[in-house]
C-alpha positions as a Markdown table, in Angstrom:
| # | Residue | x | y | z |
|---|---|---|---|---|
| 1 | Met | 51.9 | 41.5 | 25.2 |
| 2 | Gly | 54.7 | 39.0 | 25.4 |
| 3 | Leu | 52.9 | 36.8 | 27.8 |
| 4 | Leu | 49.8 | 36.8 | 25.6 |
| 5 | Leu | 51.9 | 35.8 | 22.6 |
| 6 | Ala | 53.5 | 33.0 | 24.6 |
| 7 | Lys | 50.1 | 31.7 | 25.7 |
| 8 | Leu | 48.8 | 31.8 | 22.1 |
| 9 | Met | 51.9 | 30.0 | 20.8 |
| 10 | Thr | 51.4 | 27.3 | 23.4 |
| 11 | Val | 47.7 | 26.8 | 22.4 |
| 12 | Phe | 48.6 | 26.6 | 18.7 |
| 13 | Gly | 51.6 | 24.3 | 19.2 |
| 14 | Asp | 54.4 | 26.7 | 18.0 |
| 15 | Arg | 56.4 | 26.5 | 21.2 |
| 16 | Glu | 59.4 | 24.2 | 21.4 |
| 17 | His | 59.7 | 21.9 | 24.4 |
| 18 | Lys | 63.2 | 21.0 | 25.5 |
| 19 | Val | 64.0 | 17.3 | 26.0 |
| 20 | Ile | 67.3 | 15.8 | 27.0 |
| 21 | Ile | 68.2 | 12.2 | 26.3 |
| 22 | Val | 70.7 | 10.7 | 28.9 |
| 23 | Gly | 71.9 | 7.3 | 29.8 |
| 24 | Leu | 75.1 | 5.3 | 30.1 |
| 25 | Asp | 77.2 | 4.7 | 27.1 |
| 26 | Asn | 76.0 | 2.1 | 24.6 |
| 27 | Ala | 72.4 | 2.3 | 25.9 |
| 28 | Gly | 71.0 | 3.4 | 22.4 |
| 29 | Lys | 70.4 | 7.1 | 23.0 |
| 30 | Thr | 71.5 | 8.3 | 19.5 |
| 31 | Thr | 69.8 | 5.4 | 17.7 |
| 32 | Ile | 66.5 | 6.4 | 19.5 |
| 33 | Leu | 66.9 | 10.1 | 18.6 |
| 34 | Tyr | 67.3 | 9.3 | 14.9 |
| 35 | Gln | 64.5 | 6.6 | 15.0 |
| 36 | Phe | 62.3 | 9.4 | 16.4 |
| 37 | Leu | 63.3 | 11.6 | 13.5 |
| 38 | Thr | 63.6 | 9.3 | 10.5 |
| 39 | Lys | 61.6 | 6.2 | 11.7 |
| 40 | Glu | 64.5 | 4.0 | 10.6 |
| 41 | Ala | 67.7 | 2.6 | 12.2 |
| 42 | Val | 70.8 | 4.5 | 11.4 |
| 43 | His | 74.4 | 3.5 | 12.1 |
| 44 | Thr | 75.8 | 5.6 | 14.9 |
| 45 | Thr | 79.2 | 6.1 | 16.7 |
| 46 | Pro | 79.7 | 7.0 | 20.3 |
| 47 | Thr | 78.5 | 10.6 | 21.0 |
| 48 | Ile | 81.2 | 13.0 | 22.1 |
| 49 | Gly | 79.3 | 16.0 | 23.3 |
| 50 | Ser | 75.7 | 16.1 | 22.0 |
| 51 | Asn | 73.4 | 15.8 | 19.1 |
| 52 | Val | 70.3 | 18.0 | 18.8 |
| 53 | Glu | 67.3 | 17.6 | 16.5 |
| 54 | Glu | 63.7 | 19.0 | 16.4 |
| 55 | Ile | 60.9 | 16.4 | 16.4 |
| 56 | Ser | 57.3 | 17.3 | 15.7 |
| 57 | Val | 54.4 | 15.2 | 17.1 |
| 58 | Lys | 50.9 | 16.3 | 16.1 |
| 59 | Lys | 51.9 | 20.0 | 16.0 |
| 60 | Thr | 53.9 | 19.7 | 19.2 |
| 61 | Arg | 57.6 | 20.5 | 18.7 |
| 62 | Phe | 60.4 | 19.0 | 20.8 |
| 63 | Leu | 64.0 | 20.2 | 20.7 |
| 64 | Val | 65.7 | 17.0 | 21.7 |
| 65 | Trp | 69.3 | 17.0 | 23.0 |
| 66 | Asp | 71.1 | 13.6 | 22.9 |
| 67 | Ile | 74.0 | 13.9 | 25.4 |
| 68 | Gly | 77.0 | 11.5 | 25.4 |
| 69 | Gly | 76.9 | 8.9 | 28.2 |
| 70 | Gln | 80.6 | 8.0 | 28.7 |
| 71 | Glu | 81.8 | 8.4 | 32.3 |
| 72 | Ala | 83.9 | 11.4 | 31.5 |
| 73 | Leu | 81.0 | 13.2 | 29.9 |
| 74 | Arg | 78.4 | 12.7 | 32.6 |
| 75 | Ala | 79.8 | 15.5 | 34.8 |
| 76 | Ser | 78.7 | 17.9 | 32.0 |
| 77 | Trp | 75.1 | 16.8 | 31.8 |
| 78 | Ser | 74.0 | 19.5 | 34.2 |
| 79 | Thr | 74.9 | 22.2 | 31.6 |
| 80 | Tyr | 71.9 | 21.0 | 29.5 |
| 81 | Tyr | 69.3 | 21.0 | 32.3 |
| 82 | Cys | 68.1 | 24.6 | 32.1 |
| 83 | Asn | 64.5 | 24.8 | 30.8 |
| 84 | Thr | 64.3 | 21.0 | 30.3 |
| 85 | Glu | 60.7 | 19.8 | 30.4 |
| 86 | Ile | 61.3 | 16.1 | 29.8 |
| 87 | Val | 64.2 | 13.9 | 30.7 |
| 88 | Ile | 64.5 | 10.7 | 28.7 |
| 89 | Val | 66.6 | 8.1 | 30.4 |
| 90 | Val | 67.6 | 5.3 | 28.0 |
| 91 | Val | 68.5 | 2.0 | 29.8 |
| 92 | Asp | 70.2 | -1.0 | 28.1 |
| 93 | Ser | 67.8 | -3.7 | 29.3 |
| 94 | Thr | 70.5 | -6.3 | 29.0 |
| 95 | Asp | 73.1 | -4.4 | 31.2 |
| 96 | Arg | 72.2 | -5.7 | 34.6 |
| 97 | Glu | 75.6 | -4.9 | 36.0 |
| 98 | Arg | 75.3 | -1.2 | 35.5 |
| 99 | Leu | 71.7 | -0.6 | 36.4 |
| 100 | Thr | 72.7 | 0.5 | 39.9 |
| 101 | Leu | 75.0 | 3.1 | 38.3 |
| 102 | Thr | 72.1 | 4.3 | 36.1 |
| 103 | Lys | 69.9 | 4.6 | 39.2 |
| 104 | Glu | 72.6 | 6.7 | 41.0 |
| 105 | Glu | 73.0 | 9.0 | 37.9 |
| 106 | Leu | 69.2 | 9.4 | 37.6 |
| 107 | His | 68.5 | 10.3 | 41.2 |
| 108 | Thr | 71.5 | 12.7 | 41.4 |
| 109 | Met | 70.3 | 14.4 | 38.2 |
| 110 | Leu | 66.7 | 14.8 | 39.4 |
| 111 | Ala | 67.9 | 16.4 | 42.6 |
| 112 | His | 69.2 | 19.3 | 40.5 |
| 113 | Glu | 67.1 | 22.5 | 40.8 |
| 114 | Asp | 66.8 | 23.0 | 37.1 |
| 115 | Leu | 65.0 | 19.6 | 36.8 |
| 116 | Gln | 62.5 | 20.0 | 39.6 |
| 117 | Asn | 59.6 | 20.3 | 37.3 |
| 118 | Ala | 60.8 | 17.9 | 34.6 |
| 119 | Ser | 58.9 | 14.7 | 33.7 |
| 120 | Val | 60.9 | 11.5 | 33.3 |
| 121 | Leu | 60.5 | 9.0 | 30.5 |
| 122 | Val | 62.6 | 5.8 | 31.0 |
| 123 | Leu | 63.1 | 3.9 | 27.8 |
| 124 | Ala | 63.8 | 0.2 | 28.5 |
| 125 | Asn | 65.8 | -0.3 | 25.3 |
| 126 | Lys | 67.0 | -3.6 | 23.6 |
| 127 | Gln | 63.8 | -5.5 | 24.4 |
| 128 | Asp | 64.6 | -7.6 | 21.4 |
| 129 | Met | 67.6 | -9.2 | 23.1 |
| 130 | Lys | 67.6 | -12.4 | 25.0 |
| 131 | Asn | 67.5 | -12.1 | 28.8 |
| 132 | Ser | 66.6 | -8.4 | 28.7 |
| 133 | Met | 64.9 | -7.0 | 31.8 |
| 134 | Thr | 61.3 | -6.1 | 31.6 |
| 135 | Ala | 60.1 | -2.5 | 32.0 |
| 136 | Ala | 58.7 | -3.5 | 35.4 |
| 137 | Glu | 62.1 | -4.9 | 36.6 |
| 138 | Ile | 63.8 | -1.7 | 35.5 |
| 139 | Ser | 61.2 | 0.5 | 37.2 |
| 140 | Gln | 61.7 | -1.5 | 40.4 |
| 141 | Asn | 65.5 | -1.4 | 40.2 |
| 142 | Leu | 65.6 | 2.3 | 39.5 |
| 143 | Thr | 63.1 | 2.9 | 42.4 |
| 144 | Leu | 61.0 | 5.0 | 40.2 |
| 145 | Ser | 58.1 | 4.9 | 42.7 |
| 146 | Ser | 60.1 | 7.1 | 45.0 |
| 147 | Leu | 60.0 | 9.9 | 42.4 |
| 148 | Thr | 57.0 | 11.6 | 43.9 |
| 149 | Ala | 57.9 | 15.1 | 42.7 |
| 150 | His | 58.2 | 14.0 | 39.1 |
| 151 | Ser | 55.7 | 12.6 | 36.6 |
| 152 | Trp | 57.3 | 9.4 | 35.2 |
| 153 | His | 56.7 | 6.6 | 32.8 |
| 154 | Val | 58.6 | 3.5 | 31.7 |
| 155 | Gln | 58.3 | 2.3 | 28.1 |
| 156 | Ala | 59.7 | -0.9 | 26.7 |
| 157 | Cys | 61.3 | -0.3 | 23.3 |
| 158 | Cys | 63.7 | -1.4 | 20.7 |
| 159 | Ala | 65.7 | 1.4 | 19.1 |
| 160 | Leu | 66.6 | -0.7 | 16.0 |
| 161 | Thr | 63.0 | -1.5 | 15.0 |
| 162 | Gly | 61.3 | 1.5 | 16.6 |
| 163 | Glu | 58.9 | -0.7 | 18.6 |
| 164 | Gly | 57.6 | 1.2 | 21.6 |
| 165 | Leu | 58.8 | 4.6 | 20.5 |
| 166 | Pro | 55.6 | 6.0 | 19.0 |
| 167 | Ala | 53.9 | 5.4 | 22.4 |
| 168 | Ser | 56.8 | 7.2 | 24.2 |
| 169 | Leu | 56.3 | 10.2 | 21.9 |
| 170 | Asp | 52.6 | 10.2 | 22.7 |
| 171 | Trp | 53.4 | 10.2 | 26.4 |
| 172 | Met | 55.8 | 13.1 | 26.0 |
| 173 | Arg | 53.2 | 15.1 | 24.1 |
| 174 | Ser | 50.5 | 14.3 | 26.8 |
| 175 | Arg | 52.9 | 15.6 | 29.5 |
| 176 | Val | 53.6 | 19.0 | 27.8 |
| 177 | Ile | 49.9 | 19.5 | 27.0 |
| 178 | Ala | 49.0 | 18.7 | 30.7 |
| 179 | Asn | 51.6 | 21.3 | 31.9 |
């Protein structure tokens, strides 16, 4: 009976899908979370621990965990991995110096057994800034093409204006429907 109920809930969109937002400090994770929720830019402070919000997209519900990205907090990321269906990695497109660190964190994270079936959405944030890297440059530098066990997508965006974020939500919805 429980299995039947779970299948019916999936068909009718009542099931929540767990999403985690990760990235280095100052990438724009919290701003993106609240842009998803309110469709406007909000003033944020560095996240210590996590923020969690429910976001609905066309009857598909996402429980989105925004996890702090400071170096001291990254070791605790794995405590959030269980049952995660989508990992959003926010990249500051102007931070060329730390892109290698982002790559290392991403590949280490995706090797974790709890994320073996997770899809990966890379948000190339701060596209409104001068000299920002393109989504293609970020994809190449993160070696996303080597992620053969994960469905992935890179989306250029601007957390302050919301540009690119509706398309990322649509991609997320398409992933959970496909699964």
